[in-house]
N, C-alpha and C positions, 0 to 999 in steps of 0.2 A: 504494500500500500504506500502511496506517496507520503513521504515524511511531512509532519505538520509544518516544520520550519521551512519547507520547500517553497511555500507561498508567502513567506514573510519578506518584506522589502530588505531588511537588514541582512538576510541570508545572501541575497544577490550581491550585495556590496562586499561580501567576504571573498568573492571569487573574482580575481582580476583577470584581465585578458591574458590568454596564453595559447600557444600551440601545444599539441599533445607531446611535448618533450618529456621523457621519463623523469628527469630530475625535477622539472617544474611541476609535473603532475603529482609527484610525491609531496612536494612542499604544500601544494594547494589542498590536497585531500586528507592530509594528516596521517595518523598512524594506521597500520594495517598491512596486510599482505596483498599484493596485486599480482595478478596472473596475466601475462601477455601471451597471446597464442596465435597460431596461424590456423587457417581453415583447411578442410580437406578430409578429416576423419568422418567416416560413416555417411558420406554424401553420395547420392545417385549422380550419374553423369550430368544430368540436366541441372541439378542443384549445384554441382561443382562449377559448371560453366557460368551460371548466374553469379555465384560467389566470387569467381575470379574476375568477372566484369565489375562487380561492386568493389572488390578489394583494391582495384587500381585507384579508386578515389578515396580510400580510407587513409588515415595518417599512419606513417611508418609501415610496419610489416604485419599488423594485426587488424582484425575486422570487428572486434568487440572486446569488452573487458568487464571484469567484475572486481569487487573489493570485499575483503573480509575485515571487518573493523575490530578494534580492540575490545568492543563490548559484545562481540559475537554476532552482531548484525551483518547480514549479507546484503550488499547493494548490487543490483543488476542495472547496468547502463545499456539502454537501447535507443537507437535513433527512431524507432517506431513510436507512434502516439496512440493513446487510448481515446476512441471516439464512440464507444459503445459496443465494440466487437468482442471485448473480453480478454484481450491479450495481456492485460495487466495481471490476469490470473494464470493463464496458460503458460506464458513465458516464465513466470515465477515457478510454476510446477516443474517445468523442464530443468531449471537451474537447481531447485531444491532436491529433486530426485537424483540427479547426477552427482551433486556435491554431497549428498547424504546429510542434509540438514532439514529442519522442520520448515514447512511452508510459511508458518507465521514469522519466521526469522528473516524472511527475504523482503527487502524494500526495493521498489522499482523507481528508477529515474528515467523518464521517457522523453525523448525528443529534444532535450536540452543541448543546443549546438556547441556549448563550451565543454560539456561533460561527456557527451555520448558520441559514439563512433558515427561517421557519416552514413547517411541513408538517403536514398532517392525519394522516399516517401512511403506513406502507409496507404496502399491500395492494391487491387488485384489479388486479394487473398494470398499475399506473399509473405506475411509475417511469420507464420508457422512453417511454411514450406522452405523459406530461404534464410531467415534469421535463426529459426529454431535449431537446425543442425549445427551451425558453428557455435551457438550458445551452449548446446549440450556438450559439444566437444571441448569447449573452454572449461566447463564445470568439471568434466571428467579429468582433464589435465590438472586442474587446480587440486582436485582430490588426490591425484597421484603425487603432486609436489608435497602436499601436507602429509601424506603417508611416508614419504621419504624423510621429511623433517622429523616426524614422530619416531621413525626407525632410528635416527641418529640419537635422539634424546632418550628413548626407552631402551636402546641397545637390543632391539629385536628386529629380525628380518621382516621386510615389508610383507612377505607372503604369510606371516603369522599374525598380521594386524587386521582388525576389523573396524568399521566405522558405523556409528549410529547417532544420528541427530547431532553431528558436530563433535562427537567424542570418539577418539581413536584409542583402541584398547587391545591388549594381548588376548588373542582368541583362547588361549589356555589359562589365562589369569586375568579376568576382566577388571580386577582392581588395579592392575598395572596399566594406567591410562594417562592420556593427555588430551586436552580439549583444543579446539580451534582457537578459542579465546586465549589460552595460554601460549599457543604458538604465535599468535599475532600480536600479543601485548607489547607495546612499546617498540615494535619493530617496523622498519620500512624495507621490506625485502622484495626484490624482483628476481624471479627465477624463470629462465626460459627452459621449456621442456621440449626437446626436439623429437624424442621418441614417440612413436605412434601409440595412442591410447584409444581403446574401443569404448563406445558408449554402451549403455545398458540395452539388453534385449527386452522386448515387451514382457517376457516372463519374469524379469527381474524388477519391473516397475513397482514402486511402493506409493508414489504420489501421482505420477502420470497414469492416465487411464482411469483415474477415479473421478467421479462426479463431484465437483467443488463449486460451492456457491461463490458467485462473483465477489471479489475482494473489495470492490468499490460500491457494492450494493447499498450498504448502510449510509454512506456519504450521500449517495444520489437520492435515496428515498427520503432522508431527513433534510435535504437541502444544504448540507455542509460542503458538498463538492464545489470546487472553485473552477470557474470558467473565465475566459478572457474579460468578459464584461464585469466580473466581480473584482478585478484589480483596481484599487484606488490608492491614491497617494496625494500628499499635500500639493496644492497649486495645479492639480491636473485639470485640463480643459476638455470639455466635451465638444466634439466638432459635428456640425451639420453641413452637408455639402450640396451646392446647387447642381441639380441634375438636368439633362436635356429631356425633352418629351419623347424623343425617339433616338435610336442608336445612330442614325445618320443625320440627325439635326445638328446645325451649326449655330453657335452664339453670334447674334448680330449686334445686339446692344444690351447694356446693363446699367442700372442705376442703383447705387448702394445707399443713397442719401437717407432714406427713411430707416433702413436697417442700422445705420451707424448712429442714429439718435438713441437707440435702445441702450439703457444703462447696463453695465457689467457685461458687455458684449464686444468682441473683437471681430472685425470683418477683414479677411485677407484674400488676396488674389495673387497667384503665381501661374502665369501661363493659362492652361486650361483648368486649373484648380481654383475654384471660388468657394470659400467656406466661411461659416460663422461659428465662433467659438465662445464658450462661456463655462464658468464653473458649475452652472446649472443647465442641464440638458434641455429643459423646457424653455428657458430663455433663448437658447441658441435656436431652437425650433421656431419660436415665435418671430425672431429677428429674420430668419431665413425667408419666411413667408412675406416679409416686407421688401425683399429685393425684387426689383422690377426688371425682368429679363425677357428679351425677345430672341426667339430662335427661328431658324429657317424651318420650313415644313419638310419632313422626311418623306421618303418614297413610300408608296402604298403597295409596291410590288416586290416580291411575291407576298401572298397571304396564306392563311391556313387552308384555303379552299383549293388554290392552284399550285401549292408548293410541290406536289409530287410530279406534275407535268414539268415544272421548272427544273427539278432535280434531274429528271431524265434528259432534258435539253442540255444541261451544263455538265453532264457526267463526262469525265475523262475516259481514256482507254482503260479497259479492264486489266487487272492483274490476275493471272491464273493461280489459284490457291491449291487446287488438287485436280488430278486427272488420271483416269485409267480406262483402258479399252478404247473404243471408237463410237462416237455418238450415232453415226450413220448405221453402224452394225446394230447398235442398241435399238434404234427405231425399227429395224427389220425384225428384231427378235420379239417384239411386243404386239399385243392385239388391241390394247387400249392406250391412248396417249392423252395426257392431261396438261393443259396449259393454264396456269393461274398466276395472278398478280396479288401481292400482299402489300399493304400500306401500314406505316407506323408513324405517328406524329411526334412532335417535340414534347419532351417531358422535363419538368423542373425537378431539382434535387429536393427543394423544400425542407431543409433540416429544421429541427426545433430551434436551434441556436443560429441566428444569422451570422454572417462574417463580422468578426470583431477583432480589434487590435488595440493595444496600448503601447506607445513608444515613449521611452525616456532617453534623453541625450544628456550625458553627464561628462563634460569635457570631450575627450575623444572616444569615450565608451558609449555605445548605443545598445540599449536593452529593449527587447520586443517581447511582449506577451501576446500571443496570437492564437486565434482559432484557425488552425491550419493542419492539413494532412502532410504538408511538405515543409517542415521547419528549416531544413538546410536550403531549400529553394527560397523561402522567405528571407533568410539571411542574405542571400545574394541579391534579391530584389530590393531589400532595404538599402544595401550598400550602393547599388546602382542609382536608386531614387534620390539619395542625398549626397552622393559623391564622396563616400568614405571608404577606406580599405575594408574589405570583407571580413578580415580578422578582427576588426573593431566592433563587429555586430554580434550580439548574443540573442538568440531566439529561445524563448521558454514557452512551450505550449502547455497550459494547464489542461484539464479535461476538455475535450471537444464534443460539443453537443450535436453530433451527427455530421457526416460529410458526404458519403455515398459517391465520392469522386468529385464533388463540387467544390471542395476546399483544397484542391491541388493548386488553384489559382489564388494569388494573394494581393488582389487589388487594394483591399482595405489596409493592408500593411504598408504599402507604398504611400497611400494617402496619409496615414497617421504619421509616418516618418517625415514626409515633406512638411506637414503642419507643425510637427515638434521642432523641426529645424528653424522654421520661420518664426515661431513664437518664443522659442527658448524655454518652453514648458512641456511637461508630459502631456500627451494628447491621446484621447480615446476616440476611435472611430468605430461606431457600432451601426451597421446598416439596419435600416428599418425593414419591415417585411416587404414593402414596396420596392425598395432598393435591392433586396435579396432576389426578388423575381426578375427585376429589370436587368441586373448584371449577372444573372446566372449563366453558366455555360451549359446550356440545355443538352439533354440527350438528343442527338440529331434525328430529324425526320428521315425516313428511309423507304426504299422500295425494294421488294424482292420479286423476281420473276422466276418461275419454275416450270420446266417442261419435263414430265416424267412419264413412265409407261410400265405396264405390267403384262406378263405373259398369261397363258391360259391356266397356269398352275398357281397363280397368285404370287409370283415372284417378280420383284422389281428388276427390270432389265435396262431401264433408261433413266438418267438423272442429269439434267442440265440446269444448274443453279446459278443465278446471277443476282448479286446483292449490291444495291446502290446506296452508298454513303453511311450505312450502319457500321461497317467494318467487318473484318473477316473472322473475328472471334466467334466460334460456334457455328461457322458456316459449313465446315466439313461434316459430312454425314458419317455415320458409323454402321450403316446397314450394308448387307452384302449386295452390291450392285456392280455387275461386271463392266458396264459402260457408263462412265460418269465424268462430269467436269464441274468444278466450282470456280466462279470468277467474281472478284470483288472490284467494283467501280467506285473510286473515291476512297483512297486509303485512309486509315485512321478513323477518328470520330468526327473530324471537322471537315473532311473532304478538301477539295481544291479551293483556293481563295475566291471569294465571291459566291460560293455555292449556297451559303446560308446568310440571311440578313443580320445575324447576330452571332455571338460566340456559341460554340457547341463543344462538348467534351465528353469525358467518360462518365457514365451513370451506372451504378451498381450492376456488375457483370456486363460491361459495355459490349454492345453489338449482339451478345448472345440471347438477350430477350427477344429481339426482333428475329434473329435467325431461327431460334427454336420455335417461335410462334409459326413462322412460315413452313419450316420443314415438317413439324408434327401435324399441322393442319393438312398438308399435302399427303402425308402418310395415311391419314384417316380417309381422305377422299379416295385414295386407291383401294383401301380396305373395303370401303363401302361398295365400290364398283365390282370388286372381286367377290362380294357376297360373304366376306369373312369377318369374324369378330375382330375388333381393333387389337385386342391382346394377341390373339392367335396369328393375325397378319404380321405383327411385329416379330413375334417369336419365329415365324416362318421365314423371316428375312434377316435374322440375327444369328451371327456366330460368335460375336464378342462375348466372352464368358462373363466379364464384369457387368455388362449391360443386361445380359440375360438374368444374372443373379438379382440385380436391383429390381428388374421388372417383375420377376417371380415373387420377390419379397413383398413388393407393393400389392400384387394381386392377392397374395395370401392374407395380408393384413386387411385389405379392403373387402375381401370376399367378392371379388369381381364376378365370379361365375354364379353367385347366388343373388345378384342384383335383380330387382323387380322393375319392369318397365311400367311407367304410369304417365298419363298425359301431363305435359309440362315439366316432367322430371327427367333429367338427362345425366349421363355418366360419361366421363372422358378419361383419356390416357395421354401422357406425353413423357418423352424421355430426353435426356440431354447430358452433355459433358461440359464441365467448367472447372478451371483451375485444378485439373487432374482428378476431380471428383465426378463420379457417375451418379446420376439421379433419375428416379422414375416417380411420377406423381399420378395419382388417380383422384378424381373428384366426383361429387354428386352436386348438381345444381337444380334450382327451381326457377323457372322462367314464367313470369306473368305476361301472357301474350297481349293483354290489353294495354298495360303500361310500359312493357318492354323491360321491366326491372328484373335483374338477375340476383338471386340470393344463392351464394355458395354455401351449401349445407354441411359438407364434410370434405376434408382433404386428408389423404394419406400420402406421405412422402417417404421414400426409401432412398438412402444414398450410401455409397461406398467411398469413403474418404481416407482409406488407408488406416494407419495407426491413429487412434483418437486420443488426444492429450487430455481433454476435459469433456466427457460425454454430456454433462449438463450444459456446458457452454455451447457445444455443438448443437444440441437440441434447441436451445434458445435462438441460435442463429438461424436454424431451419424455420422455426416458427416466425421469426421476424421477417425472413425472406418471403414466406407465404403471405403474411399480412401485408407487407409493402407491395407485393406483386398484385394484390387485388386492385390497387390504385391504378397502375399503368395499364391494366387489362380492362377495367370497367369505367374509369372516369377521368384519369389525369391526361390533360392535353392542353398545350399552350396555344392560345388564339392570338393572332397578330396581324398587322398590316404593315408590311415592310419592316422597318426597325422599331415600330411602335408595338410594345408588348401590351396586350389588352387584359391579360390576367395578372393582377398585381397583389392579390391576397387570396385568402382561403374562402372568401365569399363566392368567387367564381371558379377557382381552381380547387377541385374537390379531391382530398386524399381519403384513404379508408377510414371508416368510423368503427367504433366498437360494435355498433349494431350490425355491421357487415360480417363480423368474424364467424367463421364456421367452426365446427369441431375439427381440431387439428391433431393428427396422429403421426408420429415419426418413427422411422425404423433406421437404425444405423447398423450396417452390416460389419461384422468383424473381419478385418483383413490386415493382420499384423505382418504380412509379407511385403507390404508396401509402406514406404515412408509417409508421414503425414501429408495430406493434400489440403487444398483450400476448403474452408468451411463457411466463409462469410457471404458468399454469393450464389453458389450452385442451385439452391432450392428455388431461387426466384425465377430462373430462366424458363422453367416449364409452365409457369402459370398462364401465360398467354395461350399456348397451344392446348393445354388441358381444358381450359374453360371454353375456348372456341369449339373444341370437339364435343364438350358436354352440352353446350347450347344447341349445336346441330342435332345431337341425339334427342334433346328435349322438344324442339319445335320444328325440326326438319329444314331449317335454313342455315346457311353458313355465312359467318361474318369474316370478311377479308381485310378489315381495317381495325386497328387498335387506336383508341380504346373502344370497346364494344358497349357503347352507351345505349340507354333506352331508346333514344331517337333513332339510332342506326339499326337497332333490332326491329323497331316498328317499321322502318322503311324496307328492311329486308323481308319482313313478313308481307308487306303490301305488294312487293314484287313477286311473291309466291314461292 
């Protein structure tokens, strides 16, 4: 758990600027034993490749570090941040288990750019997959060093020593012992351990693999948890910033005279940045409204009605993602061909906590408290914004109130830094909900075109998949198709310049939600034509053992074969792969034909995510994904005209409500043969396809566009 003093202002002043030089590091952090280590032990090849890529950007020759204090407390330093996904618990479990200490003795320092190793950011379900293995390796090596030290003190061979909760003892005489506290007391020792050390096997876990309640739960439930907006200090100014009405609007004229008459308010302008600051946020807000600004009118093209035609017109040449066989031969081998187009609109991140930052400049030192998924990126952006050396900037992320990919950008940090430099005071920039929507990097609108075919035995023989602007993640299929091709038009999540009228970016399981919606809808269309049950059709076209296992697990838990058909009640299936995790979801929905309203009654989700560090945390993530998925499937859509965002609050942009929630059941398959895979995103990817398939089963019409709103359902019914 984050140490109490970690959020106290005087604690920050204790830590001067430094590079991670060993001698200076020891001076700053005080007594204790530090273990510097290199990566590589117990990594799969893909993890090793990722770790080597990251390690080139880490200081010196190590990729993470830990500290054993004189009081026996174990501090884990990670560049990752906690934004609700629960790694404050699971990473601590990994460290505690490998080091053989109690979980309660581990303190987490997360994302502090002066104390933690470099990290590209917290996204992509990569914390457990890529930071976990080197962290475990470090702890295993630290344990080995401590055993060697104990061996020297106790005069006993290492092979005769055991460790339990930070106590090393003679296996034959437990009273002959020494503690980690005794080994660390008053010492500043750095030992390099070059020899290879193996991490624990799952059968040896004592803390990993156990369901653990989130360590930050009490703080968040009681309101004690600190976020960037909770940071306060003497003389701090709250900033309110003048915004354009549309993204492509230009400022023509501005009059500050009335705003400047407001007492206890400072009006500043630096280039494109116009802000009102005050010690009272409400005063700043009132003064901002007194600024008379004239902007040019923005473009009204494209809008949310013609965006898909626009995207197809501006799409660049495609990039081949996967290919096998020959599409012409595939066409000849099938008796039925299906050509369908799927559409997906822009979706907002809509986190509970808007983008917020506090910046304090003290001489040459700049300290930033920020709501960010990329603290090291924020560090660089701050330095660039105010023209200081990057090493002079320290970013400290407290808890982050949701990100989902939207807090990888740090516009609010740059704004706060510029204003702090202009005023010479600490400045807080906290976006309003309207600003949060306006400046969001939305999940991009996208188009998917699929041409597929089946033979007379219900086998898929043809698959030509073209995805425009969503991205390629999740676009590759996993079915047995001899002749297939997958092409992505508009790489990444933003596409080519000018393709979108505003910023777009990663949104929880980026691209995969769109791709799985399209693919799994198309699979059901073919199953229906073949006259086969959707479950049997998938099993008939699947050889992938992991996918067959999760599909069968979901079927058994759901009772698919025992389902009873009723008017307006439908059942659906969808499968997918994300972040190395295989997932299969089944649902029951109820559709009101008169209103078009869809109530998801029951969801069963099964996934294979390799070794599971915290089963309770994994279950919570699955439930969260399913709940959040209801939004992008049934209601969430950004309406706009050119650069003018029409949805600026939750009165028109509807996220899931508690009344929507179905009965949720989860199944996590045991697979200790595979290293831990991603858990923060996979369960969300199947929600579009599974609900679309269930709606079709309920009312006999198929929806080809997300979100599947009541209006779209009624229009589909009217068309027959």
